[in-house]
ROBA-414526 format. One line per 10 residues: number of its first residue (from 1); their letters; for each residue y, x, z of C-alpha. Coordinates in pm, 1 decimal, padded with zeros to 6 digits. Example, Ala and Ser with C-alpha at 12.3 -4.5 7.8 and 13.67 -1.06 7.14 Angstrom:
REM ROBA-414526
1) as) -00450.0:01230.0:00780.0; -00106.0:01367.0:00714.0
REM end
This chain:
REM ROBA-414526
1) mrdarsgrta) -15645.2:-11739.9:07241.5; -15395.9:-11788.6:06961.4; -15468.4:-12023.7:06663.5; -15389.2:-11776.6:06384.3; -15276.7:-12047.1:06129.4; -15088.9:-12295.6:06339.4; -14944.0:-12041.8:06605.7; -15012.4:-12298.9:06879.8; -15156.6:-12204.4:07223.6; -15516.0:-12308.7:07211.6
11) dsgtmeasdp) -15752.7:-12368.9:07493.3; -15859.4:-12005.7:07593.6; -16101.8:-12078.2:07860.7; -16005.9:-11761.7:08059.9; -15962.6:-11727.8:08433.4; -15585.5:-11672.0:08406.3; -15458.6:-11971.4:08604.1; -15115.5:-11969.0:08427.0; -15266.5:-12085.1:08092.3; -15109.2:-12412.3:08022.8
21) dqddvivngl) -15426.9:-12544.8:07864.5; -15663.5:-12433.4:08149.5; -15879.9:-12685.6:08340.3; -15790.2:-12746.5:08694.0; -16037.0:-12495.1:08841.7; -15922.8:-12209.6:09088.2; -16121.4:-11906.0:09033.3; -16069.1:-11553.7:09171.9; -16101.9:-11254.8:08936.2; -15914.9:-11036.6:08700.6
31) rtddgqnrva) -15833.0:-11140.0:08343.4; -16061.3:-10958.6:08092.9; -15932.0:-11089.9:07763.0; -15642.7:-10858.4:07701.7; -15831.2:-10574.4:07540.2; -15890.6:-10438.3:07202.6; -15855.4:-10759.6:06998.7; -15508.2:-10861.9:07107.4; -15270.6:-10890.1:06816.2; -14893.5:-10848.2:06806.4
41) rngalgaktl) -14642.3:-10892.9:06533.6; -14405.9:-10601.4:06467.2; -14160.3:-10666.1:06196.6; -14282.2:-10531.3:05860.7; -14590.6:-10397.7:06005.7; -14713.5:-10757.8:06022.6; -14984.2:-10881.4:06261.8; -15204.3:-10591.3:06388.8; -15425.4:-10532.0:06687.6; -15276.1:-10321.4:06949.1
51) idtpysltvi) -15543.2:-10062.1:06951.2; -15506.9:-10004.8:06587.1; -15120.7:-09974.2:06587.2; -15023.0:-09608.7:06547.8; -14720.1:-09636.4:06788.9; -14691.6:-09685.5:07155.8; -14650.0:-10059.0:07246.1; -14634.0:-10252.1:07571.4; -14670.7:-10623.5:07584.8; -14583.0:-10826.6:07908.4
61) desdirrrqa) -14690.1:-11185.4:07900.8; -14552.8:-11489.5:08072.6; -14822.3:-11493.0:08340.7; -14720.9:-11149.8:08452.7; -14351.8:-11216.9:08438.0; -14409.7:-11530.5:08661.8; -14639.7:-11350.3:08889.9; -14377.9:-11091.5:08974.4; -14091.7:-11336.5:08936.8; -13916.6:-11091.7:08718.5
71) tsigqifand) -13554.4:-11176.2:08615.8; -13440.2:-10864.2:08439.4; -13563.6:-10598.0:08182.7; -13611.7:-10349.9:08457.4; -13843.9:-10574.7:08654.4; -14029.7:-10703.0:08348.0; -14124.8:-10330.6:08269.1; -14144.8:-10199.9:08613.6; -14507.6:-10073.4:08554.1; -14414.7:-09891.1:08234.3
81) psvysaapag) -14257.6:-09550.9:08314.5; -14108.2:-09515.5:07972.9; -13894.4:-09821.8:07991.4; -13607.7:-09779.3:08225.4; -13290.4:-10008.7:08301.6; -12999.9:-09891.1:08511.4; -12889.9:-10249.3:08555.9; -13016.4:-10404.3:08894.3; -13112.0:-10759.5:08894.6; -12827.0:-10991.6:08932.6
91) ttnwwgtqir) -12580.1:-10776.4:08731.4; -12472.8:-10758.1:08373.8; -12696.1:-10515.5:08173.8; -12422.3:-10299.3:08050.9; -12590.2:-10048.2:07823.5; -12851.6:-10016.3:08084.0; -13194.6:-10007.2:07915.8; -13376.0:-09698.5:07783.8; -13706.6:-09634.6:07623.0; -13826.8:-09253.6:07647.0
101) gldvrsyyvd) -13473.1:-09172.3:07761.6; -13296.6:-09325.3:07457.1; -13067.9:-09621.7:07463.6; -13214.6:-09949.0:07324.4; -12990.4:-10102.2:07071.0; -13256.2:-10319.1:06889.9; -13343.6:-10664.8:07021.4; -13534.0:-10948.1:06848.6; -13610.3:-11309.0:06941.2; -13883.7:-11468.6:06738.6
111) dvpmllywgg) -13852.6:-11178.9:06489.5; -13475.0:-11247.0:06449.3; -13236.6:-10972.5:06558.7; -12979.9:-11041.6:06827.1; -12727.8:-10806.0:06987.2; -12832.1:-10780.5:07352.0; -12774.7:-10415.5:07425.4; -12466.9:-10491.8:07631.4; -12352.0:-10800.0:07813.2; -12677.4:-10944.0:07959.4
121) dfplepiesv) -13046.4:-10995.6:07905.6; -13218.0:-11285.0:07726.6; -13323.0:-11575.6:07949.1; -13697.1:-11567.6:08058.4; -13767.9:-11936.8:08125.2; -13870.8:-12013.3:07753.0; -14036.5:-11673.6:07702.5; -14417.2:-11643.4:07632.9; -14410.3:-11254.7:07611.7; -14183.8:-10946.6:07580.4
131) nalkgltgfm) -14274.5:-10649.0:07376.2; -14137.6:-10285.5:07408.4; -14211.8:-10090.1:07086.3; -14122.9:-09727.0:07168.0; -13965.2:-09484.7:06931.2; -13828.8:-09509.2:06589.9; -13869.6:-09853.5:06411.4; -13693.0:-09794.5:06077.1; -13995.3:-09911.9:05864.1; -14069.0:-10209.2:06072.7
141) ygfgspggvi) -13718.8:-10346.4:06138.9; -13468.0:-10154.1:05920.9; -13154.0:-10000.2:06074.7; -13190.7:-09955.8:06440.2; -13159.8:-09714.3:06733.0; -13456.1:-09461.6:06781.5; -13515.1:-09565.8:07133.5; -13729.5:-09851.1:07013.7; -13733.7:-10225.1:07003.1; -13753.8:-10490.9:07273.8
151) syrtkrptdk) -13869.2:-10822.7:07127.4; -13906.5:-11163.2:07288.6; -14133.1:-11445.6:07172.7; -14076.1:-11789.6:07291.0; -14322.0:-12040.4:07410.2; -14509.8:-12249.8:07143.4; -14641.5:-12597.4:07142.0; -14971.5:-12652.5:07306.2; -15273.0:-12840.5:07172.3; -15324.3:-13038.4:07491.3
161) pmlatdlgyr) -15044.1:-13231.2:07682.5; -14900.3:-13034.3:07970.5; -14622.3:-13052.6:08218.5; -14533.0:-12803.8:08479.9; -14227.4:-12794.9:08720.9; -14110.1:-12506.1:08933.7; -13881.9:-12485.3:09224.6; -13773.9:-12172.4:09392.9; -13536.9:-11964.6:09604.4; -13405.7:-11602.8:09568.6
171) tdsvfyarvd) -13216.8:-11415.7:09837.7; -12939.0:-11466.2:09950.0; -12907.2:-11825.3:09847.4; -13007.1:-11878.3:09483.8; -13200.4:-12193.6:09406.0; -13369.4:-12256.2:09067.0; -13549.0:-12542.5:08901.5; -13758.9:-12539.4:08576.8; -13956.3:-12779.8:08367.0; -14207.1:-12679.4:08118.7
181) aggpvtqdga) -14360.7:-12957.1:07899.6; -14568.9:-12950.9:07569.8; -14838.9:-13119.0:07370.5; -14893.7:-13323.4:07045.8; -14627.1:-13572.6:06944.1; -14820.1:-13761.4:06675.9; -15155.0:-13928.6:06732.4; -15323.7:-13697.8:06495.9; -15185.0:-13388.4:06657.1; -15018.8:-13258.2:06343.4
191) lgyrlnlgge) -14678.5:-13234.0:06519.0; -14657.6:-13043.7:06850.8; -14375.2:-12954.2:07091.1; -14274.1:-12726.1:07369.4; -13978.5:-12804.4:07590.5; -13818.8:-12582.6:07863.8; -13537.8:-12661.4:08075.9; -13403.6:-12454.9:08371.4; -13117.7:-12366.7:08585.9; -13013.6:-12160.9:08888.7
201) kgttysragv) -12725.3:-12150.9:09116.1; -12604.8:-11962.1:09434.3; -12541.3:-11616.9:09560.8; -12763.4:-11321.1:09499.7; -12853.6:-11032.4:09739.8; -12570.8:-10832.0:09588.1; -12324.9:-11115.6:09670.9; -12283.1:-11206.1:09288.5; -12238.6:-11575.5:09218.0; -12507.6:-11705.2:08966.9
211) nryvgslald) -12448.6:-12031.8:08772.5; -12682.6:-12040.2:08476.7; -12850.2:-12306.6:08271.8; -13093.4:-12275.9:07981.0; -13288.9:-12515.3:07749.1; -13531.0:-12445.4:07460.9; -13738.0:-12644.8:07219.0; -14026.5:-12532.9:06972.8; -14181.9:-12758.8:06720.1; -14483.2:-12696.7:06501.3
221) yrispdlhwy) -14606.3:-12923.9:06228.5; -14928.5:-12886.1:06054.4; -14852.0:-12989.8:05690.3; -15205.2:-12907.3:05584.9; -15499.3:-12697.8:05741.0; -15354.3:-12393.0:05565.8; -14985.8:-12455.2:05592.2; -14763.1:-12517.2:05902.5; -14393.3:-12515.4:05973.0; -14236.3:-12417.9:06298.0
231) atgtyedsdl) -13886.9:-12418.9:06455.7; -13767.0:-12267.7:06788.4; -13432.6:-12290.0:06953.5; -13298.2:-12147.4:07288.6; -12952.9:-12191.3:07441.9; -12812.8:-12043.4:07764.5; -12490.8:-12081.0:07943.4; -12428.8:-11816.0:08200.9; -12139.5:-11755.8:08446.9; -12181.5:-11455.6:08661.3
241) rhepftiywd) -11919.8:-11409.8:08923.2; -11786.9:-11127.5:09146.7; -12092.8:-10897.0:09063.8; -12070.7:-10532.8:09184.4; -11848.0:-10288.8:09004.1; -11989.5:-10106.7:08698.1; -11947.2:-09731.2:08781.1; -11851.7:-09431.5:08583.9; -11892.2:-09076.3:08715.5; -11670.1:-08888.9:08482.4
251) elqgnvlprv) -11373.3:-08829.0:08711.0; -11573.8:-08744.5:09026.0; -11442.4:-08407.8:09180.2; -11716.9:-08156.3:09259.7; -12081.8:-08207.6:09252.0; -12131.5:-08407.3:09580.4; -12194.9:-08773.2:09550.2; -12058.3:-09048.1:09780.7; -12280.5:-09202.7:10043.1; -12474.8:-09495.8:09895.6
261) tydydklnia) -12370.3:-09836.8:10038.9; -12528.5:-10185.1:10005.0; -12229.3:-10343.5:10166.9; -12191.1:-10541.1:09849.5; -11895.1:-10753.1:09972.0; -11685.9:-10428.0:09933.1; -11805.7:-10360.4:09593.7; -11652.0:-10619.0:09372.8; -11330.4:-10814.3:09281.2; -11352.4:-11171.7:09421.9
271) nsyyrtktla) -11237.9:-11359.6:09120.5; -11418.5:-11132.3:08852.5; -11658.4:-11290.1:08623.3; -11868.2:-11235.0:08312.7; -11943.1:-11554.7:08100.9; -12184.8:-11580.1:07810.2; -12322.7:-11854.8:07583.2; -12629.4:-11739.0:07413.3; -12804.0:-11910.5:07107.4; -13123.1:-11825.7:06915.5
281) vatgldwava) -13290.3:-12044.8:06649.3; -13555.9:-11966.7:06402.0; -13773.4:-12168.1:06153.1; -14034.7:-12080.7:05895.2; -14347.9:-12148.4:05714.9; -14699.4:-11991.1:05772.3; -14923.3:-12027.8:05472.6; -15289.2:-11906.6:05460.3; -15302.4:-11878.7:05080.3; -15662.4:-11748.2:05092.1
291) adwsvrltyg) -15924.1:-11630.2:05333.8; -15770.9:-11281.3:05363.3; -15403.3:-11346.1:05254.3; -15113.9:-11522.7:05425.2; -14744.0:-11572.4:05358.7; -14476.7:-11594.0:05635.9; -14123.3:-11709.5:05557.9; -13871.7:-11678.2:05835.6; -13505.8:-11770.1:05866.3; -13315.1:-11721.7:06192.9
301) ytsklhhsnk) -12961.0:-11731.1:06344.3; -12847.8:-11571.0:06675.0; -12523.5:-11565.1:06854.8; -12371.7:-11455.9:07180.4; -12019.4:-11527.3:07301.8; -11874.9:-11305.7:07559.9; -11575.9:-11381.2:07803.7; -11508.0:-11082.2:08032.4; -11293.8:-11059.0:08350.1; -11512.7:-10761.9:08458.9
311) afvyldnpag) -11441.1:-10471.6:08697.8; -11502.0:-10103.6:08643.2; -11445.1:-09819.2:08866.8; -11424.2:-09433.6:08814.5; -11534.6:-09262.2:09132.9; -11279.9:-09000.9:09241.5; -11438.6:-08794.6:09520.9; -11726.5:-08785.1:09766.6; -11523.2:-08989.4:10027.5; -11579.3:-09290.6:09804.4
321) dytgyaynfa) -11216.9:-09340.0:09658.3; -11214.4:-09486.1:09313.3; -10979.9:-09575.0:09039.2; -11034.4:-09935.3:08926.8; -10999.1:-10106.6:08586.9; -11012.6:-10450.6:08480.3; -11165.4:-10523.0:08135.8; -11077.7:-10863.2:07977.5; -11197.6:-10940.0:07637.9; -11368.6:-11198.1:07407.8
331) eldryhfaqa) -11631.1:-11124.5:07155.1; -11864.8:-11334.5:06933.2; -12169.8:-11160.1:06789.0; -12380.8:-11338.4:06526.6; -12684.0:-11264.6:06308.0; -12832.2:-11431.1:06009.8; -13178.8:-11308.5:05910.6; -13423.3:-11411.2:05640.0; -13761.6:-11255.5:05546.8; -14055.4:-11326.0:05319.8
341) lvqgdvttgp) -14368.9:-11130.5:05423.5; -14713.3:-11122.1:05254.2; -15020.2:-10972.5:05438.7; -15369.8:-10956.0:05303.3; -15682.5:-10747.8:05235.4; -15810.1:-10614.5:04906.7; -16104.0:-10368.7:04826.9; -16099.4:-10110.9:04560.7; -16441.6:-09944.3:04549.2; -16527.8:-09807.3:04897.8
351) vrhevvagva) -16185.7:-09834.0:05023.8; -16027.5:-10157.0:05196.8; -15663.2:-10189.6:05179.8; -15475.6:-10385.0:05444.6; -15141.8:-10461.0:05267.2; -14823.4:-10582.2:05389.8; -14521.3:-10636.1:05165.1; -14197.5:-10821.1:05188.5; -13817.9:-10864.5:05139.9; -13550.7:-10905.7:05411.5
361) fqasfsdfgi) -13187.5:-10988.9:05426.7; -12984.4:-10946.6:05750.3; -12595.1:-11010.3:05804.7; -12434.5:-10935.3:06127.5; -12078.2:-11042.2:06229.2; -11893.5:-10922.1:06540.0; -11549.3:-11076.8:06629.3; -11377.4:-10884.1:06891.1; -11036.6:-10998.4:07022.5; -10844.0:-10672.1:06986.5
371) ndyywghdfd) -10499.7:-10851.1:07007.1; -10585.1:-11008.1:07345.6; -10816.3:-10752.7:07516.2; -10694.1:-10578.8:07816.8; -10828.6:-10261.2:07971.8; -10594.3:-10150.6:08248.4; -10577.1:-09946.5:08567.7; -10503.1:-10246.6:08799.8; -10635.0:-10142.6:09130.3; -10756.6:-09844.9:09352.2
381) gnlyrdqpfr) -10972.4:-09858.2:09662.7; -11272.1:-09706.4:09852.8; -11634.2:-09802.9:09844.6; -11639.9:-09855.1:10205.7; -11332.6:-10069.8:10247.2; -11258.6:-10427.5:10149.7; -11087.5:-10465.1:09806.7; -10801.1:-10708.0:09806.0; -10705.3:-10705.3:09446.8; -10724.8:-11035.8:09266.1
391) vtrairfstd) -10662.9:-11095.1:08886.3; -10373.0:-11307.6:08847.0; -10246.4:-11256.7:08490.9; -10321.9:-11518.3:08230.2; -10630.7:-11417.8:08024.9; -10651.7:-11537.2:07668.6; -11011.4:-11534.0:07531.5; -10943.4:-11517.6:07153.9; -11199.6:-11339.4:06920.8; -10934.2:-11279.5:06648.9
401) gsptqdqqra) -10814.7:-10922.9:06545.5; -11102.1:-10701.2:06493.3; -11398.8:-10846.1:06286.5; -11680.3:-10617.9:06199.1; -11945.9:-10741.7:05940.0; -12243.7:-10564.4:05790.8; -12545.8:-10642.9:05561.8; -12887.7:-10505.2:05506.3; -13101.9:-10581.3:05211.1; -13455.6:-10446.0:05230.8
411) lflsdtlhlg) -13774.3:-10410.8:05039.8; -14090.8:-10295.3:05230.0; -14444.5:-10215.5:05145.9; -14725.2:-10062.3:05353.4; -15095.1:-10001.8:05281.7; -15350.9:-09914.1:05560.5; -15631.9:-09757.3:05380.9; -15972.5:-09802.8:05566.6; -16186.2:-09495.0:05456.4; -16512.4:-09620.6:05612.7
421) eqwqvmlgar) -16550.7:-09733.1:05974.0; -16374.7:-09439.4:06137.6; -16078.7:-09325.5:05930.2; -15755.4:-09506.9:05841.2; -15444.1:-09383.9:05664.7; -15133.0:-09582.3:05678.8; -14860.5:-09532.4:05414.6; -14533.4:-09727.2:05423.3; -14182.0:-09721.9:05312.4; -13873.2:-09945.3:05352.9
431) ythytlldrd) -13580.8:-09934.3:05110.3; -13256.8:-10053.5:05275.9; -12916.4:-10096.4:05132.1; -12671.0:-10107.6:05403.7; -12306.8:-10212.3:05363.3; -12028.5:-10236.0:05613.4; -11775.9:-10498.8:05517.9; -11402.0:-10533.9:05569.9; -11235.5:-10824.2:05748.0; -11233.6:-11020.7:05421.5
441) gdpqtdssyr) -11622.0:-10986.0:05371.1; -11577.0:-10728.3:05094.5; -11751.0:-10388.2:05093.5; -11560.9:-10103.6:05258.4; -11409.7:-09860.8:04997.6; -11514.7:-09562.5:05197.7; -11859.1:-09455.6:05081.4; -11961.3:-09330.7:05438.1; -11986.0:-09715.8:05531.5; -12252.0:-09767.5:05258.7
451) ankvsptval) -12592.0:-09634.2:05255.1; -12909.5:-09662.4:05050.8; -13204.1:-09526.2:05237.1; -13586.8:-09516.5:05214.0; -13743.3:-09501.0:05570.2; -14092.6:-09377.9:05534.2; -14375.3:-09391.4:05765.0; -14717.3:-09210.1:05757.6; -15001.0:-09232.9:06002.9; -15345.2:-09100.0:06026.8
461) ifkpapyvtl) -15606.0:-09297.0:06255.3; -15941.5:-09188.3:06365.9; -16181.9:-09423.3:06544.4; -16490.0:-09257.6:06692.5; -16580.3:-09591.5:06845.5; -16427.1:-09942.5:06795.2; -16258.8:-09920.1:07141.6; -16096.9:-09583.1:07083.1; -15813.4:-09478.1:06854.4; -15679.9:-09129.9:06805.6
471) ytsyveamep) -15359.7:-09135.7:06575.7; -15085.0:-08924.0:06454.3; -14757.6:-09065.3:06289.1; -14426.4:-08981.2:06142.5; -14145.0:-09206.9:06082.0; -13775.0:-09199.4:05991.1; -13500.2:-09444.8:06071.9; -13140.7:-09497.8:05989.8; -12911.0:-09600.3:06271.5; -12582.8:-09788.9:06206.0
481) gsrvagqyan) -12283.2:-09650.2:06385.4; -12181.7:-09844.6:06700.8; -11844.4:-09973.6:06770.7; -11645.0:-09760.6:07016.6; -11573.3:-09942.7:07352.3; -11245.6:-10033.9:07481.7; -11215.1:-09740.9:07734.6; -11194.5:-09485.6:07435.7; -10875.1:-09381.0:07257.3; -11059.5:-09474.0:06927.5
491) agevlkptvs) -11165.6:-09818.6:07052.1; -11284.9:-10057.3:06788.3; -11379.3:-09773.2:06538.2; -11725.5:-09804.9:06393.5; -11912.8:-09469.7:06379.4; -12100.1:-09375.1:06071.9; -12471.3:-09426.8:06003.3; -12707.1:-09151.5:06110.0; -13080.2:-09068.6:06026.6; -13333.6:-08992.1:06290.2
501) kqyeagvkye) -13686.2:-08865.7:06280.1; -13998.1:-08915.6:06506.1; -14330.8:-08726.0:06530.8; -14602.0:-08887.8:06749.6; -14974.1:-08825.5:06835.5; -15158.6:-09035.8:07067.8; -15484.4:-09196.5:07202.5; -15574.5:-09552.8:07289.3; -15878.8:-09651.2:07476.0; -15976.4:-10010.0:07575.1
511) hgrlsltsaa) -16331.7:-10056.7:07695.8; -16523.4:-10175.4:07998.4; -16325.5:-10113.9:08315.6; -16076.6:-09866.2:08171.5; -15753.8:-09923.6:07952.2; -15563.0:-09618.7:07853.6; -15263.3:-09520.5:07619.3; -15113.8:-09177.1:07594.1; -14876.2:-09010.5:07340.9; -14692.4:-08701.8:07292.0
521) fqverantid) -14367.3:-08742.6:07086.0; -14064.9:-08566.2:06940.0; -13751.3:-08765.6:06841.2; -13447.0:-08605.9:06663.1; -13126.1:-08804.8:06688.2; -12760.2:-08761.1:06614.3; -12576.4:-08753.2:06949.4; -12250.2:-08923.4:07059.9; -12031.0:-08708.7:07277.1; -11703.7:-08780.2:07475.5
531) rivngarwlt) -11417.7:-08545.7:07378.7; -11092.0:-08517.4:07557.0; -10802.6:-08468.2:07310.9; -10436.2:-08448.8:07441.5; -10556.1:-08611.3:07760.1; -10720.2:-08899.6:07578.3; -11096.5:-08977.0:07565.3; -11248.6:-09014.0:07219.5; -11610.3:-09101.6:07135.6; -11746.8:-08881.6:06861.1
541) qdgltryrgv) -12081.7:-08809.0:06674.9; -12104.2:-08429.3:06728.0; -12452.5:-08305.9:06694.3; -12824.7:-08348.6:06735.1; -13032.3:-08430.7:07031.8; -13396.8:-08360.1:07047.4; -13627.0:-08558.3:07282.5; -13970.5:-08412.2:07357.7; -14213.5:-08588.7:07584.3; -14556.0:-08695.9:07698.2
551) eaiaryrvtn) -14647.2:-09034.3:07832.2; -14968.1:-09199.8:07973.1; -15043.6:-09533.3:08117.7; -15383.3:-09642.4:08248.7; -15546.5:-09936.3:08427.7; -15881.6:-09924.5:08584.8; -16089.7:-10224.0:08719.7; -16238.4:-10091.2:09034.9; -16434.3:-10404.0:09111.9; -16406.0:-10760.8:08994.4
561) dvrigagvvh) -16151.7:-10809.5:09255.0; -15935.2:-10496.2:09237.2; -15748.8:-10333.7:08955.3; -15529.6:-10021.5:08975.0; -15279.7:-09882.4:08736.7; -15066.9:-09565.2:08694.6; -14812.6:-09430.0:08455.8; -14602.5:-09118.4:08389.5; -14367.8:-09001.5:08145.3; -14232.7:-08640.6:08118.2
571) ldprirnvsa) -13932.7:-08587.2:07903.0; -13766.1:-08266.7:07787.8; -13458.3:-08371.4:07602.6; -13203.7:-08123.0:07484.1; -12862.0:-08136.4:07307.1; -12868.2:-07928.7:06976.5; -12629.6:-07847.6:06675.3; -12306.6:-07921.7:06866.2; -11975.2:-07852.7:06670.9; -11707.1:-07607.6:06753.1
581) gnedllgnrp) -11543.2:-07679.0:07096.0; -11866.9:-07824.4:07248.1; -12076.8:-07509.0:07276.6; -12091.2:-07547.1:07657.6; -12319.8:-07857.2:07586.6; -12583.6:-07665.0:07380.5; -12930.6:-07693.7:07546.7; -12810.7:-07940.2:07809.7; -12994.1:-08266.7:07892.7; -12829.0:-08579.9:07745.3
591) qgtanwqatg) -12656.4:-08812.0:07998.5; -12877.1:-09047.6:08191.5; -13218.3:-08883.8:08118.0; -13474.9:-08815.2:08388.3; -13738.4:-08546.7:08338.8; -13992.4:-08749.0:08519.5; -14077.0:-09112.4:08581.4; -14395.7:-09248.0:08741.0; -14547.1:-09576.1:08833.5; -14854.7:-09702.5:09021.4
601) nveyfpsvip) -14961.9:-10063.9:09092.7; -15254.3:-10252.9:09239.8; -15371.7:-10611.1:09212.0; -15627.5:-10757.3:09463.7; -15809.7:-11088.6:09448.1; -15977.5:-11130.0:09778.2; -16301.4:-11328.6:09741.8; -16282.1:-11468.2:10088.9; -15969.3:-11662.9:09994.0; -16025.9:-11840.1:09661.9
611) glslhgavrh) -15706.5:-11860.6:09470.1; -15513.2:-11589.2:09650.1; -15404.6:-11268.2:09463.9; -15187.2:-10988.4:09609.9; -15006.0:-10723.0:09411.3; -14796.3:-10412.0:09475.3; -14610.3:-10143.8:09273.4; -14431.0:-09823.7:09335.4; -14193.7:-09650.3:09086.9; -14041.9:-09307.0:09100.7
621) tgamptsdan) -13734.9:-09227.8:08892.9; -13628.2:-08854.0:08868.4; -13286.9:-08704.5:08893.5; -13063.9:-08750.4:08603.0; -12729.5:-08589.0:08483.6; -12423.0:-08822.6:08483.8; -12279.4:-08672.2:08170.5; -12380.6:-08433.5:07892.2; -12200.0:-08152.5:08086.2; -12476.9:-08166.9:08340.1
631) tlylpgytta) -12241.3:-08077.2:08619.0; -12339.0:-08377.5:08841.3; -12688.2:-08523.2:08892.0; -12796.4:-08858.3:09045.4; -13080.8:-08787.2:09289.0; -13425.8:-08925.8:09208.1; -13560.4:-09214.4:09415.5; -13873.0:-09414.0:09473.4; -13894.1:-09795.0:09527.8; -14190.8:-10034.2:09619.6
641) nagfqyqmlv) -14249.9:-10388.6:09539.4; -14498.6:-10641.8:09672.9; -14594.0:-10997.2:09621.2; -14857.9:-11262.9:09633.7; -14973.3:-11572.0:09442.1; -15185.2:-11854.4:09580.7; -15332.9:-12128.8:09370.2; -15488.1:-12452.9:09507.0; -15564.5:-12805.8:09420.1; -15357.5:-13078.0:09578.5
651) asrkvtvtgn) -15438.7:-13429.2:09480.5; -15619.5:-13291.6:09179.7; -15299.2:-13107.8:09068.9; -15286.8:-12733.9:09040.1; -15017.1:-12593.8:09277.9; -14904.5:-12228.7:09261.8; -14716.7:-12060.3:09534.7; -14563.1:-11725.0:09447.4; -14359.7:-11486.9:09654.2; -14218.7:-11128.6:09592.9
661) vnnltnvkyw) -14029.7:-10859.9:09770.4; -13844.2:-10602.3:09558.9; -13734.6:-10256.1:09702.0; -13949.7:-10328.6:10004.6; -13818.4:-10038.2:10217.4; -13451.2:-10097.8:10109.3; -13424.1:-09745.0:09946.0; -13057.7:-09664.9:09875.0; -12986.8:-09507.9:09535.3; -12740.3:-09474.0:09266.5
671) tltnvgegin) -12803.0:-09561.0:08893.5; -12614.4:-09437.4:08592.7; -12392.4:-09757.2:08598.5; -12444.5:-09929.9:08935.4; -12517.4:-09909.0:09296.7; -12880.2:-09964.6:09338.0; -13087.8:-10289.3:09409.1; -13119.3:-10352.7:09777.4; -13404.7:-10540.0:09918.4; -13448.7:-10888.8:09801.5
681) galgirvdw) -13709.7:-11155.7:09772.6; -13804.0:-11465.9:09595.1; -14040.3:-11768.0:09685.2; -14131.3:-12033.4:09443.9; -14379.8:-12338.1:09392.9; -14512.5:-12452.3:09054.5; -14708.3:-12783.8:09010.0; -14908.0:-12837.5:08686.3; -14915.4:-13223.7:08647.2
REM end
């Protein structure tokens, strides 16, 4: 369980062997403590139980990540059909993550925003949980994409001393090592710490070279029983070499795809690389001012530095010929974030009010080296032949030339009215003043780069029983315009802010052996479209895209030793309201959206072998168009994963051996941006000292 005031990991007493404070006892069985009382923080919504949150939300904790040895967003959310990543493990996540068919552009680390929607995922060694909040999040987080939010929570100090070490191997020849330590620093236990160090080096299944190091530190100081200070910090240095090409389908002639190949040695430039330095720090105060009222103050800073010598190819024909481009650039993305949030309960007559109010400030800075970036047609080749090209020109990684700055100032207030035991009404609004600044830090003179917007949210909740929630909700959000990438004629241009709307109705059930979440939704979003003008490719905002869909995820505990799960999402997205010249796109599906995605999984704890657990999963991804024109489709595919975990006591120390195989049958497939993830495996050993 979580100490609500200190934020530390307390002794839970559950059967989950990955709990750092658990006694050294090996017990078979499924965890039963992740039900209706689990609480998650979601921006301005504050801390709320999952079952009473009128939006769809998936939480993946550290134990699940470690059991499946996940290394990417796609692997983390493999059992959630609504979350999809086109980026295989061991590649740069280049605009690869979607929620409900919409690109994810909003990422948070310990409540602090971070630009992670291209150029790589966040390191998982220091992570306690990863949340996917689906749909519009304008009230909770301010400006952001309507696809949803992916938020990371780093590990916190523990009440008891703990030390764990991990050693492992991933195919073809990647070796990793990790240390996780925590506990009280002072004799009275007022100051606690959590330290994580890790690194990996070697060659992945896709022949990419990995060289990555990460470190994190979390501190927690109990100033008084009702007031505590916390601080977290994570730093990662990553050098990913000769990864497979990122693929574009725009120039492919006809509607026949090249044959998929997993001969990865032929799918890269030998001296290409993508290097990043990632930093995320946060600090704050949690103050329980009264029995039912709390104040949370947060300040955070995040940054990510990109150095790219990355290769892209446009496929030309079904024979596998391609036109190759090298993309060299440097970019530094930074965020400053501050927020004060008050949460509490007050009663007026028969109505209990659950109130959340606050103020927030956010400033983002992106420095792109427009003077030194390079996007050039450097090579040609074929998918089935060796590529001899090497980058020999001098590359200068300067971030000067094209700074982009913006600021958000926000006020937010919500009131959840409890009308008896069964009915709740949630009313909320967030006022955001958004300003895009020029290179000198002054507001842009063009009024289109300034916006004052109230983002409302309304929800009606009915609880026929404590473990059942029926809800309907409406929310609006404003999305800042993204900067146009280097392959477009209007590279560096920042597109204007747009407004999106979402309608959702759903049900949540968490009782006994069954856990179920289901929702029907509609999202209306301004759409970006490629336009060819005088032979040049421009990225424009040209109309409206409507996303309609239904999703359902269920888990059922068949016995104390067996649990099964399944999920499905059906999407019906359509392009609407296109401008003159783009009428042929009207009614089409937007690029990269599958009508159907489905998952199934099973966990088995054989009672005859104490400490052993087995798990398996299957995922189907439906066919998707490679462009808004819908002239070419990538076929659907189904992959399967399997793994085990075995816990034992060796010299009174808990030892855990974990192994996994991904894409068990080596299914060959294309994604929107990459060749698929071939069969690969991992094996690791963890010792809790």
